[in-house]
C-alpha positions in Angstrom: 10.2 -17.5 5.4 10.7 -13.8 5.4 7.9 -11.5 6.2 7.8 -10.1 2.7 7.5 -13.4 0.9 4.8 -14.4 3.4 2.8 -11.1 2.6 3.5 -12.0 -1.3 2.0 -15.1 -0.8 -1.0 -13.7 1.0 -1.8 -11.5 -2.0 -2.9 -14.1 -4.1 -5.8 -14.4 -2.1 -6.5 -10.6 -1.9 -5.9 -10.0 -5.6 -8.4 -11.0 -8.3 -9.4 -13.5 -9.4 -9.0 -15.5 -5.8 -10.4 -12.4 -3.9 -13.7 -12.6 -5.7 -13.8 -16.3 -5.1 -12.9 -15.8 -1.4 -15.6 -13.1 -1.0 -18.1 -15.1 -3.1 -17.4 -17.9 -0.4 -17.5 -16.0 2.6 -20.7 -13.9 1.3 -22.5 -17.2 0.7 -21.6 -18.8 4.3 -23.0 -15.7 5.7 -25.8 -15.9 3.8 -26.4 -19.4 5.1 -25.8 -18.5 8.5 -28.9 -16.0 8.2 -26.7 -12.6 7.8 -28.6 -11.9 4.7 -27.6 -8.0 4.3 -23.9 -8.5 5.5 -23.7 -11.3 3.1 -25.0 -9.5 0.2 -22.6 -6.6 1.0 -19.5 -9.1 1.3 -20.6 -10.3 -2.4 -21.0 -6.9 -3.8 -17.6 -5.6 -2.3 -15.8 -8.7 -3.7 -17.1 -8.2 -7.2 -16.5 -4.4 -7.0 -12.8 -5.2 -5.6 -12.3 -7.3 -8.6 -13.5 -4.7 -10.9 -11.2 -2.4 -9.7 -8.3 -4.3 -8.9 -8.3 -5.7 -12.5 -7.3 -2.8 -14.2 -3.5 -3.0 -15.0 -2.5 0.3 -13.3 -4.0 -0.1 -10.0 -3.0 -3.5 -9.6 0.9 -2.7 -10.8 1.0 0.5 -8.6 -0.4 -1.8 -5.5 2.0 -5.0 -6.0 5.1 -3.5 -7.7 6.6 -2.5 -3.9 5.7 -5.9 -2.8 7.2 -7.9 -5.6 10.5 -5.8 -5.3 10.7 -6.4 -1.6 10.2 -10.1 -2.4 12.7 -10.4 -4.8 15.3 -8.6 -2.9 14.3 -11.2 0.1 14.8 -14.1 -2.3 18.3 -12.9 -3.3 19.1 -12.5 0.3 19.7 -8.7 -0.2 16.6 -7.4 2.1 18.8 -5.2 4.0 20.0 -3.6 0.8 16.3 -2.8 -0.7 15.3 0.9 -0.6 12.0 2.0 -1.7 11.7 4.1 -4.5 12.3 8.0 -3.9 12.7 11.0 -5.8 16.3 11.7 -6.1 16.9 14.3 -8.7 14.3 17.2 -9.2 11.9 17.8 -12.1 11.0 21.2 -12.8 8.7 19.8 -15.7 7.0 17.2 -13.7 3.9 19.2 -12.8 3.6 21.0 -16.4 0.2 20.4 -17.5 0.7 21.5 -21.1 4.1 21.5 -23.1 5.4 24.8 -24.0 5.8 25.1 -27.9 8.8 27.0 -29.2 8.8 28.4 -32.9 11.4 26.9 -34.9 12.7 28.1 -38.3 12.8 25.0 -40.7 13.8 25.2 -44.3 11.2 23.6 -46.6 12.7 20.3 -48.2 12.1 21.6 -51.9 14.0 24.7 -51.3 17.3 22.8 -50.2 20.1 23.1 -52.8 21.6 19.8 -53.9 25.4 19.4 -53.4 27.7 19.7 -56.1 
């Protein structure tokens, strides 16, 4: 088994909803052992992590590189896989507002029909 495939498998326990189940189980064990504050902290963090990681942009941004690596490993092309990089410049990338240009447009009613 490839390292990235193993990581992809383990992420199933780190992402919701399994992470919440693991956190609640660990928090419950800590509460039973007598570590009440630490157990409560683990439970609260498990719930907070589930809420944050459930937002699609966050989950996609975290998992997409790992999924790409695992896909390449599954196809036997791990050596060919390269992480994304900006290979072309984009001067408009940091523009906060689009620049509007005035355009002379002929009104529809003023167009003459073809003869």
